[in-house]
mmCIF file of the N, C-alpha and C atoms, coordinates in Angstrom:
data_MODEL
# 
_entry.id   MODEL 
# 
loop_
_atom_site.group_PDB 
_atom_site.id 
_atom_site.type_symbol 
_atom_site.label_atom_id 
_atom_site.label_alt_id 
_atom_site.label_comp_id 
_atom_site.label_asym_id 
_atom_site.label_entity_id 
_atom_site.label_seq_id 
_atom_site.pdbx_PDB_ins_code 
_atom_site.Cartn_x 
_atom_site.Cartn_y 
_atom_site.Cartn_z 
_atom_site.occupancy 
_atom_site.B_iso_or_equiv 
_atom_site.pdbx_formal_charge 
_atom_site.auth_seq_id 
_atom_site.auth_comp_id 
_atom_site.auth_asym_id 
_atom_site.auth_atom_id 
_atom_site.pdbx_PDB_model_num 
ATOM 1   N N  . MET A 1 1  ? 22.548  12.624  34.172 1.00 0.00 ? 1  MET A N  1 
ATOM 2   C CA . MET A 1 1  ? 23.216  12.361  32.923 1.00 0.00 ? 1  MET A CA 1 
ATOM 3   C C  . MET A 1 1  ? 22.338  12.816  31.768 1.00 0.00 ? 1  MET A C  1 
ATOM 4   N N  . LEU A 1 2  ? 21.351  12.017  31.393 1.00 0.00 ? 2  LEU A N  1 
ATOM 5   C CA . LEU A 1 2  ? 20.423  12.420  30.336 1.00 0.00 ? 2  LEU A CA 1 
ATOM 6   C C  . LEU A 1 2  ? 19.212  13.091  30.951 1.00 0.00 ? 2  LEU A C  1 
ATOM 7   N N  . ASN A 1 3  ? 18.621  13.937  30.193 1.00 0.00 ? 3  ASN A N  1 
ATOM 8   C CA . ASN A 1 3  ? 17.381  14.568  30.623 1.00 0.00 ? 3  ASN A CA 1 
ATOM 9   C C  . ASN A 1 3  ? 16.340  13.467  30.898 1.00 0.00 ? 3  ASN A C  1 
ATOM 10  N N  . PRO A 1 4  ? 15.548  13.581  31.978 1.00 0.00 ? 4  PRO A N  1 
ATOM 11  C CA . PRO A 1 4  ? 14.570  12.525  32.291 1.00 0.00 ? 4  PRO A CA 1 
ATOM 12  C C  . PRO A 1 4  ? 13.586  12.238  31.159 1.00 0.00 ? 4  PRO A C  1 
ATOM 13  N N  . ILE A 1 5  ? 13.185  13.240  30.410 1.00 0.00 ? 5  ILE A N  1 
ATOM 14  C CA . ILE A 1 5  ? 12.260  13.016  29.298 1.00 0.00 ? 5  ILE A CA 1 
ATOM 15  C C  . ILE A 1 5  ? 12.947  12.219  28.198 1.00 0.00 ? 5  ILE A C  1 
ATOM 16  N N  . LEU A 1 6  ? 14.175  12.577  27.886 1.00 0.00 ? 6  LEU A N  1 
ATOM 17  C CA . LEU A 1 6  ? 14.931  11.859  26.861 1.00 0.00 ? 6  LEU A CA 1 
ATOM 18  C C  . LEU A 1 6  ? 15.178  10.418  27.306 1.00 0.00 ? 6  LEU A C  1 
ATOM 19  N N  . ARG A 1 7  ? 15.495  10.233  28.577 1.00 0.00 ? 7  ARG A N  1 
ATOM 20  C CA . ARG A 1 7  ? 15.704  8.891   29.107 1.00 0.00 ? 7  ARG A CA 1 
ATOM 21  C C  . ARG A 1 7  ? 14.430  8.058   28.975 1.00 0.00 ? 7  ARG A C  1 
ATOM 22  N N  . SER A 1 8  ? 13.286  8.656   29.268 1.00 0.00 ? 8  SER A N  1 
ATOM 23  C CA . SER A 1 8  ? 12.011  7.940   29.139 1.00 0.00 ? 8  SER A CA 1 
ATOM 24  C C  . SER A 1 8  ? 11.725  7.583   27.685 1.00 0.00 ? 8  SER A C  1 
ATOM 25  N N  . LEU A 1 9  ? 12.010  8.494   26.764 1.00 0.00 ? 9  LEU A N  1 
ATOM 26  C CA . LEU A 1 9  ? 11.802  8.212   25.346 1.00 0.00 ? 9  LEU A CA 1 
ATOM 27  C C  . LEU A 1 9  ? 12.687  7.066   24.870 1.00 0.00 ? 9  LEU A C  1 
ATOM 28  N N  . VAL A 1 10 ? 13.916  7.016   25.345 1.00 0.00 ? 10 VAL A N  1 
ATOM 29  C CA . VAL A 1 10 ? 14.816  5.924   24.969 1.00 0.00 ? 10 VAL A CA 1 
ATOM 30  C C  . VAL A 1 10 ? 14.283  4.605   25.513 1.00 0.00 ? 10 VAL A C  1 
ATOM 31  N N  . LYS A 1 11 ? 13.787  4.595   26.751 1.00 0.00 ? 11 LYS A N  1 
ATOM 32  C CA . LYS A 1 11 ? 13.219  3.373   27.337 1.00 0.00 ? 11 LYS A CA 1 
ATOM 33  C C  . LYS A 1 11 ? 12.015  2.896   26.531 1.00 0.00 ? 11 LYS A C  1 
ATOM 34  N N  . VAL A 1 12 ? 11.146  3.827   26.140 1.00 0.00 ? 12 VAL A N  1 
ATOM 35  C CA . VAL A 1 12 ? 9.973   3.452   25.341 1.00 0.00 ? 12 VAL A CA 1 
ATOM 36  C C  . VAL A 1 12 ? 10.405  2.904   23.990 1.00 0.00 ? 12 VAL A C  1 
ATOM 37  N N  . ALA A 1 13 ? 11.396  3.518   23.371 1.00 0.00 ? 13 ALA A N  1 
ATOM 38  C CA . ALA A 1 13 ? 11.874  3.054   22.074 1.00 0.00 ? 13 ALA A CA 1 
ATOM 39  C C  . ALA A 1 13 ? 12.473  1.652   22.172 1.00 0.00 ? 13 ALA A C  1 
ATOM 40  N N  . VAL A 1 14 ? 13.265  1.393   23.214 1.00 0.00 ? 14 VAL A N  1 
ATOM 41  C CA . VAL A 1 14 ? 13.871  0.071   23.382 1.00 0.00 ? 14 VAL A CA 1 
ATOM 42  C C  . VAL A 1 14 ? 12.795  -0.975  23.666 1.00 0.00 ? 14 VAL A C  1 
ATOM 43  N N  . ALA A 1 15 ? 11.835  -0.649  24.543 1.00 0.00 ? 15 ALA A N  1 
ATOM 44  C CA . ALA A 1 15 ? 10.748  -1.594  24.839 1.00 0.00 ? 15 ALA A CA 1 
ATOM 45  C C  . ALA A 1 15 ? 9.935   -1.882  23.580 1.00 0.00 ? 15 ALA A C  1 
ATOM 46  N N  . SER A 1 16 ? 9.670   -0.862  22.769 1.00 0.00 ? 16 SER A N  1 
ATOM 47  C CA . SER A 1 16 ? 8.925   -1.048  21.528 1.00 0.00 ? 16 SER A CA 1 
ATOM 48  C C  . SER A 1 16 ? 9.686   -1.948  20.565 1.00 0.00 ? 16 SER A C  1 
ATOM 49  N N  . LEU A 1 17 ? 10.987  -1.767  20.497 1.00 0.00 ? 17 LEU A N  1 
ATOM 50  C CA . LEU A 1 17 ? 11.809  -2.602  19.626 1.00 0.00 ? 17 LEU A CA 1 
ATOM 51  C C  . LEU A 1 17 ? 11.768  -4.065  20.074 1.00 0.00 ? 17 LEU A C  1 
ATOM 52  N N  . VAL A 1 18 ? 11.860  -4.286  21.371 1.00 0.00 ? 18 VAL A N  1 
ATOM 53  C CA . VAL A 1 18 ? 11.831  -5.655  21.891 1.00 0.00 ? 18 VAL A CA 1 
ATOM 54  C C  . VAL A 1 18 ? 10.481  -6.308  21.612 1.00 0.00 ? 18 VAL A C  1 
ATOM 55  N N  . VAL A 1 19 ? 9.394   -5.618  21.932 1.00 0.00 ? 19 VAL A N  1 
ATOM 56  C CA . VAL A 1 19 ? 8.062   -6.184  21.709 1.00 0.00 ? 19 VAL A CA 1 
ATOM 57  C C  . VAL A 1 19 ? 7.809   -6.389  20.217 1.00 0.00 ? 19 VAL A C  1 
ATOM 58  N N  . GLY A 1 20 ? 8.218   -5.447  19.389 1.00 0.00 ? 20 GLY A N  1 
ATOM 59  C CA . GLY A 1 20 ? 8.050   -5.586  17.948 1.00 0.00 ? 20 GLY A CA 1 
ATOM 60  C C  . GLY A 1 20 ? 8.810   -6.779  17.398 1.00 0.00 ? 20 GLY A C  1 
ATOM 61  N N  . THR A 1 21 ? 10.004  -7.006  17.920 1.00 0.00 ? 21 THR A N  1 
ATOM 62  C CA . THR A 1 21 ? 10.792  -8.161  17.492 1.00 0.00 ? 21 THR A CA 1 
ATOM 63  C C  . THR A 1 21 ? 10.113  -9.473  17.888 1.00 0.00 ? 21 THR A C  1 
ATOM 64  N N  . ILE A 1 22 ? 9.580   -9.521  19.097 1.00 0.00 ? 22 ILE A N  1 
ATOM 65  C CA . ILE A 1 22 ? 8.883   -10.721 19.554 1.00 0.00 ? 22 ILE A CA 1 
ATOM 66  C C  . ILE A 1 22 ? 7.631   -10.970 18.710 1.00 0.00 ? 22 ILE A C  1 
ATOM 67  N N  . LEU A 1 23 ? 6.846   -9.924  18.451 1.00 0.00 ? 23 LEU A N  1 
ATOM 68  C CA . LEU A 1 23 ? 5.645   -10.088 17.625 1.00 0.00 ? 23 LEU A CA 1 
ATOM 69  C C  . LEU A 1 23 ? 6.002   -10.528 16.207 1.00 0.00 ? 23 LEU A C  1 
ATOM 70  N N  . ALA A 1 24 ? 7.061   -9.961  15.638 1.00 0.00 ? 24 ALA A N  1 
ATOM 71  C CA . ALA A 1 24 ? 7.482   -10.343 14.288 1.00 0.00 ? 24 ALA A CA 1 
ATOM 72  C C  . ALA A 1 24 ? 7.917   -11.805 14.251 1.00 0.00 ? 24 ALA A C  1 
ATOM 73  N N  . HIS A 1 25 ? 8.531   -12.266 15.331 1.00 0.00 ? 25 HIS A N  1 
ATOM 74  C CA . HIS A 1 25 ? 8.940   -13.677 15.407 1.00 0.00 ? 25 HIS A CA 1 
ATOM 75  C C  . HIS A 1 25 ? 7.733   -14.612 15.295 1.00 0.00 ? 25 HIS A C  1 
ATOM 76  N N  . PHE A 1 26 ? 6.601   -14.186 15.867 1.00 0.00 ? 26 PHE A N  1 
ATOM 77  C CA . PHE A 1 26 ? 5.380   -14.989 15.809 1.00 0.00 ? 26 PHE A CA 1 
ATOM 78  C C  . PHE A 1 26 ? 4.542   -14.692 14.568 1.00 0.00 ? 26 PHE A C  1 
ATOM 79  N N  . GLY A 1 27 ? 5.037   -13.854 13.672 1.00 0.00 ? 27 GLY A N  1 
ATOM 80  C CA . GLY A 1 27 ? 4.359   -13.585 12.406 1.00 0.00 ? 27 GLY A CA 1 
ATOM 81  C C  . GLY A 1 27 ? 3.223   -12.577 12.515 1.00 0.00 ? 27 GLY A C  1 
ATOM 82  N N  . ILE A 1 28 ? 3.204   -11.784 13.560 1.00 0.00 ? 28 ILE A N  1 
ATOM 83  C CA . ILE A 1 28 ? 2.158   -10.767 13.739 1.00 0.00 ? 28 ILE A CA 1 
ATOM 84  C C  . ILE A 1 28 ? 2.676   -9.450  13.164 1.00 0.00 ? 28 ILE A C  1 
ATOM 85  N N  . THR A 1 29 ? 1.887   -8.846  12.277 1.00 0.00 ? 29 THR A N  1 
ATOM 86  C CA . THR A 1 29 ? 2.292   -7.582  11.654 1.00 0.00 ? 29 THR A CA 1 
ATOM 87  C C  . THR A 1 29 ? 1.373   -6.452  12.093 1.00 0.00 ? 29 THR A C  1 
ATOM 88  N N  . ALA A 1 30 ? 1.811   -5.244  11.817 1.00 0.00 ? 30 ALA A N  1 
ATOM 89  C CA . ALA A 1 30 ? 1.000   -4.073  12.158 1.00 0.00 ? 30 ALA A CA 1 
ATOM 90  C C  . ALA A 1 30 ? -0.301  -4.059  11.354 1.00 0.00 ? 30 ALA A C  1 
ATOM 91  N N  . ASP A 1 31 ? -0.238  -4.482  10.100 1.00 0.00 ? 31 ASP A N  1 
ATOM 92  C CA . ASP A 1 31 ? -1.450  -4.536  9.271  1.00 0.00 ? 31 ASP A CA 1 
ATOM 93  C C  . ASP A 1 31 ? -2.483  -5.493  9.859  1.00 0.00 ? 31 ASP A C  1 
ATOM 94  N N  . GLN A 1 32 ? -2.029  -6.643  10.335 1.00 0.00 ? 32 GLN A N  1 
ATOM 95  C CA . GLN A 1 32 ? -2.946  -7.603  10.946 1.00 0.00 ? 32 GLN A CA 1 
ATOM 96  C C  . GLN A 1 32 ? -3.603  -7.026  12.194 1.00 0.00 ? 32 GLN A C  1 
ATOM 97  N N  . LEU A 1 33 ? -2.818  -6.377  13.032 1.00 0.00 ? 33 LEU A N  1 
ATOM 98  C CA . LEU A 1 33 ? -3.373  -5.788  14.252 1.00 0.00 ? 33 LEU A CA 1 
ATOM 99  C C  . LEU A 1 33 ? -4.378  -4.679  13.932 1.00 0.00 ? 33 LEU A C  1 
ATOM 100 N N  . MET A 1 34 ? -4.046  -3.849  12.950 1.00 0.00 ? 34 MET A N  1 
ATOM 101 C CA . MET A 1 34 ? -4.965  -2.768  12.578 1.00 0.00 ? 34 MET A CA 1 
ATOM 102 C C  . MET A 1 34 ? -6.264  -3.329  12.035 1.00 0.00 ? 34 MET A C  1 
ATOM 103 N N  . ARG A 1 35 ? -6.190  -4.359  11.189 1.00 0.00 ? 35 ARG A N  1 
ATOM 104 C CA . ARG A 1 35 ? -7.413  -4.980  10.667 1.00 0.00 ? 35 ARG A CA 1 
ATOM 105 C C  . ARG A 1 35 ? -8.229  -5.612  11.787 1.00 0.00 ? 35 ARG A C  1 
ATOM 106 N N  . GLU A 1 36 ? -7.565  -6.229  12.749 1.00 0.00 ? 36 GLU A N  1 
ATOM 107 C CA . GLU A 1 36 ? -8.251  -6.876  13.874 1.00 0.00 ? 36 GLU A CA 1 
ATOM 108 C C  . GLU A 1 36 ? -9.049  -5.855  14.696 1.00 0.00 ? 36 GLU A C  1 
ATOM 109 N N  . PHE A 1 37 ? -8.511  -4.651  14.841 1.00 0.00 ? 37 PHE A N  1 
ATOM 110 C CA . PHE A 1 37 ? -9.189  -3.604  15.598 1.00 0.00 ? 37 PHE A CA 1 
ATOM 111 C C  . PHE A 1 37 ? -10.090 -2.736  14.726 1.00 0.00 ? 37 PHE A C  1 
ATOM 112 N N  . GLY A 1 38 ? -10.214 -3.061  13.446 1.00 0.00 ? 38 GLY A N  1 
ATOM 113 C CA . GLY A 1 38 ? -11.091 -2.321  12.551 1.00 0.00 ? 38 GLY A CA 1 
ATOM 114 C C  . GLY A 1 38 ? -10.542 -0.962  12.148 1.00 0.00 ? 38 GLY A C  1 
ATOM 115 N N  . LEU A 1 39 ? -9.239  -0.843  12.084 1.00 0.00 ? 39 LEU A N  1 
ATOM 116 C CA . LEU A 1 39 ? -8.606  0.423   11.722 1.00 0.00 ? 39 LEU A CA 1 
ATOM 117 C C  . LEU A 1 39 ? -7.928  0.299   10.370 1.00 0.00 ? 39 LEU A C  1 
ATOM 118 N N  . SER A 1 40 ? -7.699  1.450   9.757  1.00 0.00 ? 40 SER A N  1 
ATOM 119 C CA . SER A 1 40 ? -6.910  1.514   8.535  1.00 0.00 ? 40 SER A CA 1 
ATOM 120 C C  . SER A 1 40 ? -5.943  2.690   8.670  1.00 0.00 ? 40 SER A C  1 
ATOM 121 N N  . ALA A 1 41 ? -4.974  2.735   7.790  1.00 0.00 ? 41 ALA A N  1 
ATOM 122 C CA . ALA A 1 41 ? -4.003  3.831   7.830  1.00 0.00 ? 41 ALA A CA 1 
ATOM 123 C C  . ALA A 1 41 ? -4.707  5.172   7.629  1.00 0.00 ? 41 ALA A C  1 
ATOM 124 N N  . GLU A 1 42 ? -5.711  5.198   6.753  1.00 0.00 ? 42 GLU A N  1 
ATOM 125 C CA . GLU A 1 42 ? -6.444  6.446   6.503  1.00 0.00 ? 42 GLU A CA 1 
ATOM 126 C C  . GLU A 1 42 ? -7.227  6.881   7.738  1.00 0.00 ? 42 GLU A C  1 
ATOM 127 N N  . ARG A 1 43 ? -7.817  5.909   8.435  1.00 0.00 ? 43 ARG A N  1 
ATOM 128 C CA . ARG A 1 43 ? -8.603  6.241   9.627  1.00 0.00 ? 43 ARG A CA 1 
ATOM 129 C C  . ARG A 1 43 ? -7.695  6.767   10.744 1.00 0.00 ? 43 ARG A C  1 
ATOM 130 N N  . ILE A 1 44 ? -6.545  6.146   10.920 1.00 0.00 ? 44 ILE A N  1 
ATOM 131 C CA . ILE A 1 44 ? -5.599  6.627   11.928 1.00 0.00 ? 44 ILE A CA 1 
ATOM 132 C C  . ILE A 1 44 ? -5.103  8.019   11.572 1.00 0.00 ? 44 ILE A C  1 
ATOM 133 N N  . GLU A 1 45 ? -4.838  8.248   10.293 1.00 0.00 ? 45 GLU A N  1 
ATOM 134 C CA . GLU A 1 45 ? -4.413  9.576   9.850  1.00 0.00 ? 45 GLU A CA 1 
ATOM 135 C C  . GLU A 1 45 ? -5.511  10.606  10.113 1.00 0.00 ? 45 GLU A C  1 
ATOM 136 N N  . ASP A 1 46 ? -6.766  10.236  9.865  1.00 0.00 ? 46 ASP A N  1 
ATOM 137 C CA . ASP A 1 46 ? -7.880  11.137  10.123 1.00 0.00 ? 46 ASP A CA 1 
ATOM 138 C C  . ASP A 1 46 ? -7.992  11.453  11.616 1.00 0.00 ? 46 ASP A C  1 
ATOM 139 N N  . TYR A 1 47 ? -7.844  10.428  12.463 1.00 0.00 ? 47 TYR A N  1 
ATOM 140 C CA . TYR A 1 47 ? -7.879  10.663  13.917 1.00 0.00 ? 47 TYR A CA 1 
ATOM 141 C C  . TYR A 1 47 ? -6.752  11.596  14.347 1.00 0.00 ? 47 TYR A C  1 
ATOM 142 N N  . ALA A 1 48 ? -5.559  11.397  13.788 1.00 0.00 ? 48 ALA A N  1 
ATOM 143 C CA . ALA A 1 48 ? -4.423  12.250  14.137 1.00 0.00 ? 48 ALA A CA 1 
ATOM 144 C C  . ALA A 1 48 ? -4.670  13.694  13.698 1.00 0.00 ? 48 ALA A C  1 
ATOM 145 N N  . ARG A 1 49 ? -5.204  13.876  12.496 1.00 0.00 ? 49 ARG A N  1 
ATOM 146 C CA . ARG A 1 49 ? -5.489  15.241  12.014 1.00 0.00 ? 49 ARG A CA 1 
ATOM 147 C C  . ARG A 1 49 ? -6.556  15.919  12.871 1.00 0.00 ? 49 ARG A C  1 
ATOM 148 N N  . ARG A 1 50 ? -7.611  15.177  13.218 1.00 0.00 ? 50 ARG A N  1 
ATOM 149 C CA . ARG A 1 50 ? -8.674  15.752  14.046 1.00 0.00 ? 50 ARG A CA 1 
ATOM 150 C C  . ARG A 1 50 ? -8.161  16.088  15.440 1.00 0.00 ? 50 ARG A C  1 
ATOM 151 N N  . GLY A 1 51 ? -7.324  15.224  15.992 1.00 0.00 ? 51 GLY A N  1 
ATOM 152 C CA . GLY A 1 51 ? -6.751  15.497  17.310 1.00 0.00 ? 51 GLY A CA 1 
ATOM 153 C C  . GLY A 1 51 ? -5.854  16.719  17.289 1.00 0.00 ? 51 GLY A C  1 
ATOM 154 N N  . PHE A 1 52 ? -5.028  16.826  16.245 1.00 0.00 ? 52 PHE A N  1 
ATOM 155 C CA . PHE A 1 52 ? -4.150  17.982  16.122 1.00 0.00 ? 52 PHE A CA 1 
ATOM 156 C C  . PHE A 1 52 ? -4.954  19.261  15.926 1.00 0.00 ? 52 PHE A C  1 
ATOM 157 N N  . SER A 1 53 ? -5.998  19.210  15.097 1.00 0.00 ? 53 SER A N  1 
ATOM 158 C CA . SER A 1 53 ? -6.796  20.416  14.849 1.00 0.00 ? 53 SER A CA 1 
ATOM 159 C C  . SER A 1 53 ? -7.560  20.844  16.096 1.00 0.00 ? 53 SER A C  1 
ATOM 160 N N  . TRP A 1 54 ? -7.839  19.899  16.997 1.00 0.00 ? 54 TRP A N  1 
ATOM 161 C CA . TRP A 1 54 ? -8.479  20.267  18.267 1.00 0.00 ? 54 TRP A CA 1 
ATOM 162 C C  . TRP A 1 54 ? -7.442  20.825  19.247 1.00 0.00 ? 54 TRP A C  1 
ATOM 163 N N  . ALA A 1 55 ? -6.258  20.186  19.318 1.00 0.00 ? 55 ALA A N  1 
ATOM 164 C CA . ALA A 1 55 ? -5.273  20.534  20.334 1.00 0.00 ? 55 ALA A CA 1 
ATOM 165 C C  . ALA A 1 55 ? -4.520  21.829  20.025 1.00 0.00 ? 55 ALA A C  1 
ATOM 166 N N  . TRP A 1 56 ? -4.213  22.082  18.785 1.00 0.00 ? 56 TRP A N  1 
ATOM 167 C CA . TRP A 1 56 ? -3.359  23.228  18.440 1.00 0.00 ? 56 TRP A CA 1 
ATOM 168 C C  . TRP A 1 56 ? -3.933  24.571  18.906 1.00 0.00 ? 56 TRP A C  1 
ATOM 169 N N  . PRO A 1 57 ? -5.205  24.898  18.669 1.00 0.00 ? 57 PRO A N  1 
ATOM 170 C CA . PRO A 1 57 ? -5.716  26.178  19.176 1.00 0.00 ? 57 PRO A CA 1 
ATOM 171 C C  . PRO A 1 57 ? -5.673  26.265  20.700 1.00 0.00 ? 57 PRO A C  1 
ATOM 172 N N  . ASN A 1 58 ? -5.883  25.135  21.384 1.00 0.00 ? 58 ASN A N  1 
ATOM 173 C CA . ASN A 1 58 ? -5.834  25.147  22.840 1.00 0.00 ? 58 ASN A CA 1 
ATOM 174 C C  . ASN A 1 58 ? -4.409  25.345  23.351 1.00 0.00 ? 58 ASN A C  1 
ATOM 175 N N  . VAL A 1 59 ? -3.436  24.768  22.659 1.00 0.00 ? 59 VAL A N  1 
ATOM 176 C CA . VAL A 1 59 ? -2.034  24.970  23.032 1.00 0.00 ? 59 VAL A CA 1 
ATOM 177 C C  . VAL A 1 59 ? -1.658  26.437  22.854 1.00 0.00 ? 59 VAL A C  1 
ATOM 178 N N  . LEU A 1 60 ? -2.050  27.030  21.745 1.00 0.00 ? 60 LEU A N  1 
ATOM 179 C CA . LEU A 1 60 ? -1.748  28.446  21.515 1.00 0.00 ? 60 LEU A CA 1 
ATOM 180 C C  . LEU A 1 60 ? -2.415  29.339  22.552 1.00 0.00 ? 60 LEU A C  1 
ATOM 181 N N  . LEU A 1 61 ? -3.665  29.050  22.872 1.00 0.00 ? 61 LEU A N  1 
ATOM 182 C CA . LEU A 1 61 ? -4.372  29.838  23.867 1.00 0.00 ? 61 LEU A CA 1 
ATOM 183 C C  . LEU A 1 61 ? -3.695  29.745  25.231 1.00 0.00 ? 61 LEU A C  1 
ATOM 184 N N  . GLY A 1 62 ? -3.325  28.544  25.634 1.00 0.00 ? 62 GLY A N  1 
ATOM 185 C CA . GLY A 1 62 ? -2.630  28.364  26.904 1.00 0.00 ? 62 GLY A CA 1 
ATOM 186 C C  . GLY A 1 62 ? -1.273  29.045  26.913 1.00 0.00 ? 62 GLY A C  1 
ATOM 187 N N  . ALA A 1 63 ? -0.563  28.985  25.789 1.00 0.00 ? 63 ALA A N  1 
ATOM 188 C CA . ALA A 1 63 ? 0.754   29.617  25.703 1.00 0.00 ? 63 ALA A CA 1 
ATOM 189 C C  . ALA A 1 63 ? 0.654   31.128  25.827 1.00 0.00 ? 63 ALA A C  1 
ATOM 190 N N  . MET A 1 64 ? -0.454  31.710  25.368 1.00 0.00 ? 64 MET A N  1 
ATOM 191 C CA . MET A 1 64 ? -0.636  33.161  25.475 1.00 0.00 ? 64 MET A CA 1 
ATOM 192 C C  . MET A 1 64 ? -0.737  33.595  26.931 1.00 0.00 ? 64 MET A C  1 
ATOM 193 N N  . VAL A 1 65 ? -1.089  32.688  27.816 1.00 0.00 ? 65 VAL A N  1 
ATOM 194 C CA . VAL A 1 65 ? -1.162  32.998  29.244 1.00 0.00 ? 65 VAL A CA 1 
ATOM 195 C C  . VAL A 1 65 ? 0.123   32.564  29.954 1.00 0.00 ? 65 VAL A C  1 
ATOM 196 N N  . ILE A 1 66 ? 0.578   31.354  29.685 1.00 0.00 ? 66 ILE A N  1 
ATOM 197 C CA . ILE A 1 66 ? 1.700   30.771  30.416 1.00 0.00 ? 66 ILE A CA 1 
ATOM 198 C C  . ILE A 1 66 ? 3.030   31.429  30.083 1.00 0.00 ? 66 ILE A C  1 
ATOM 199 N N  . VAL A 1 67 ? 3.309   31.688  28.817 1.00 0.00 ? 67 VAL A N  1 
ATOM 200 C CA . VAL A 1 67 ? 4.618   32.228  28.431 1.00 0.00 ? 67 VAL A CA 1 
ATOM 201 C C  . VAL A 1 67 ? 4.878   33.596  29.060 1.00 0.00 ? 67 VAL A C  1 
ATOM 202 N N  . PRO A 1 68 ? 3.950   34.552  29.043 1.00 0.00 ? 68 PRO A N  1 
ATOM 203 C CA . PRO A 1 68 ? 4.231   35.829  29.720 1.00 0.00 ? 68 PRO A CA 1 
ATOM 204 C C  . PRO A 1 68 ? 4.432   35.674  31.233 1.00 0.00 ? 68 PRO A C  1 
ATOM 205 N N  . ILE A 1 69 ? 3.664   34.787  31.872 1.00 0.00 ? 69 ILE A N  1 
ATOM 206 C CA . ILE A 1 69 ? 3.846   34.563  33.316 1.00 0.00 ? 69 ILE A CA 1 
ATOM 207 C C  . ILE A 1 69 ? 5.219   33.978  33.587 1.00 0.00 ? 69 ILE A C  1 
ATOM 208 N N  . TRP A 1 70 ? 5.631   32.991  32.784 1.00 0.00 ? 70 TRP A N  1 
ATOM 209 C CA . TRP A 1 70 ? 6.950   32.399  32.956 1.00 0.00 ? 70 TRP A CA 1 
ATOM 210 C C  . TRP A 1 70 ? 8.031   33.451  32.738 1.00 0.00 ? 70 TRP A C  1 
ATOM 211 N N  . PHE A 1 71 ? 7.869   34.278  31.708 1.00 0.00 ? 71 PHE A N  1 
ATOM 212 C CA . PHE A 1 71 ? 8.880   35.298  31.396 1.00 0.00 ? 71 PHE A CA 1 
ATOM 213 C C  . PHE A 1 71 ? 9.011   36.297  32.544 1.00 0.00 ? 71 PHE A C  1 
ATOM 214 N N  . LEU A 1 72 ? 7.886   36.732  33.112 1.00 0.00 ? 72 LEU A N  1 
ATOM 215 C CA . LEU A 1 72 ? 7.944   37.656  34.252 1.00 0.00 ? 72 LEU A CA 1 
ATOM 216 C C  . LEU A 1 72 ? 8.604   36.999  35.463 1.00 0.00 ? 72 LEU A C  1 
ATOM 217 N N  . ALA A 1 73 ? 8.281   35.754  35.731 1.00 0.00 ? 73 ALA A N  1 
ATOM 218 C CA . ALA A 1 73 ? 8.907   35.044  36.846 1.00 0.00 ? 73 ALA A CA 1 
ATOM 219 C C  . ALA A 1 73 ? 10.408  34.902  36.611 1.00 0.00 ? 73 ALA A C  1 
ATOM 220 N N  . TYR A 1 74 ? 10.803  34.663  35.373 1.00 0.00 ? 74 TYR A N  1 
ATOM 221 C CA . TYR A 1 74 ? 12.214  34.550  35.033 1.00 0.00 ? 74 TYR A CA 1 
ATOM 222 C C  . TYR A 1 74 ? 12.927  35.890  35.214 1.00 0.00 ? 74 TYR A C  1 
ATOM 223 N N  . LEU A 1 75 ? 12.281  36.973  34.797 1.00 0.00 ? 75 LEU A N  1 
ATOM 224 C CA . LEU A 1 75 ? 12.893  38.300  34.918 1.00 0.00 ? 75 LEU A CA 1 
ATOM 225 C C  . LEU A 1 75 ? 13.056  38.742  36.366 1.00 0.00 ? 75 LEU A C  1 
ATOM 226 N N  . PHE A 1 76 ? 12.086  38.442  37.201 1.00 0.00 ? 76 PHE A N  1 
ATOM 227 C CA . PHE A 1 76 ? 12.070  38.980  38.558 1.00 0.00 ? 76 PHE A CA 1 
ATOM 228 C C  . PHE A 1 76 ? 12.558  38.005  39.620 1.00 0.00 ? 76 PHE A C  1 
ATOM 229 N N  . ARG A 1 77 ? 13.182  36.900  39.239 1.00 0.00 ? 77 ARG A N  1 
ATOM 230 C CA . ARG A 1 77 ? 13.740  36.010  40.256 1.00 0.00 ? 77 ARG A CA 1 
ATOM 231 C C  . ARG A 1 77 ? 14.964  36.682  40.866 1.00 0.00 ? 77 ARG A C  1 
ATOM 232 N N  . PRO A 1 78 ? 15.291  36.311  42.101 1.00 0.00 ? 78 PRO A N  1 
ATOM 233 C CA . PRO A 1 78 ? 16.428  36.961  42.773 1.00 0.00 ? 78 PRO A CA 1 
ATOM 234 C C  . PRO A 1 78 ? 17.735  36.730  42.028 1.00 0.00 ? 78 PRO A C  1 
ATOM 235 N N  . PRO A 1 79 ? 18.625  37.753  42.013 1.00 0.00 ? 79 PRO A N  1 
ATOM 236 C CA . PRO A 1 79 ? 19.889  37.604  41.288 1.00 0.00 ? 79 PRO A CA 1 
ATOM 237 C C  . PRO A 1 79 ? 20.776  36.537  41.948 1.00 0.00 ? 79 PRO A C  1 
ATOM 238 N N  . GLY A 1 80 ? 21.557  35.867  41.136 1.00 0.00 ? 80 GLY A N  1 
ATOM 239 C CA . GLY A 1 80 ? 22.498  34.872  41.629 1.00 0.00 ? 80 GLY A CA 1 
ATOM 240 C C  . GLY A 1 80 ? 21.872  33.521  41.918 1.00 0.00 ? 80 GLY A C  1 
ATOM 241 N N  . GLN A 1 81 ? 20.575  33.389  41.745 1.00 0.00 ? 81 GLN A N  1 
ATOM 242 C CA . GLN A 1 81 ? 19.914  32.114  41.999 1.00 0.00 ? 81 GLN A CA 1 
ATOM 243 C C  . GLN A 1 81 ? 20.084  31.216  40.778 1.00 0.00 ? 81 GLN A C  1 
ATOM 244 N N  . SER A 1 82 ? 20.664  30.037  41.000 1.00 0.00 ? 82 SER A N  1 
ATOM 245 C CA . SER A 1 82 ? 20.869  29.131  39.874 1.00 0.00 ? 82 SER A CA 1 
ATOM 246 C C  . SER A 1 82 ? 19.680  28.197  39.731 1.00 0.00 ? 82 SER A C  1 
ATOM 247 N N  . ARG A 1 83 ? 19.638  27.479  38.632 1.00 0.00 ? 83 ARG A N  1 
ATOM 248 C CA . ARG A 1 83 ? 18.513  26.569  38.351 1.00 0.00 ? 83 ARG A CA 1 
ATOM 249 C C  . ARG A 1 83 ? 18.522  25.381  39.293 1.00 0.00 ? 83 ARG A C  1 
ATOM 250 N N  . SER A 1 84 ? 19.692  24.955  39.765 1.00 0.00 ? 84 SER A N  1 
ATOM 251 C CA . SER A 1 84 ? 19.784  23.748  40.586 1.00 0.00 ? 84 SER A CA 1 
ATOM 252 C C  . SER A 1 84 ? 19.342  23.984  42.032 1.00 0.00 ? 84 SER A C  1 
ATOM 253 N N  . GLU A 1 85 ? 19.227  25.219  42.466 1.00 0.00 ? 85 GLU A N  1 
ATOM 254 C CA . GLU A 1 85 ? 18.849  25.500  43.854 1.00 0.00 ? 85 GLU A CA 1 
ATOM 255 C C  . GLU A 1 85 ? 17.363  25.447  44.054 1.00 0.00 ? 85 GLU A C  1 
# 
């Protein structure tokens, strides 16, 4: 029915909503949790930027190898072969 990745994302979103609702019922907020762990919005943003700046060149480098291999495999697969087989 749904793509397995999309199904997993929906499950994570629903579980997050349930847990968030339970935590909110007990008066626990995201700001409180971040302060408890010694984090701030700026620090999380900095970690995200540093992670992205590390990952993006590696993704591009890998794609320069993987995409041509995938394209050749796609071009030279036997005729009449469907994706489900």
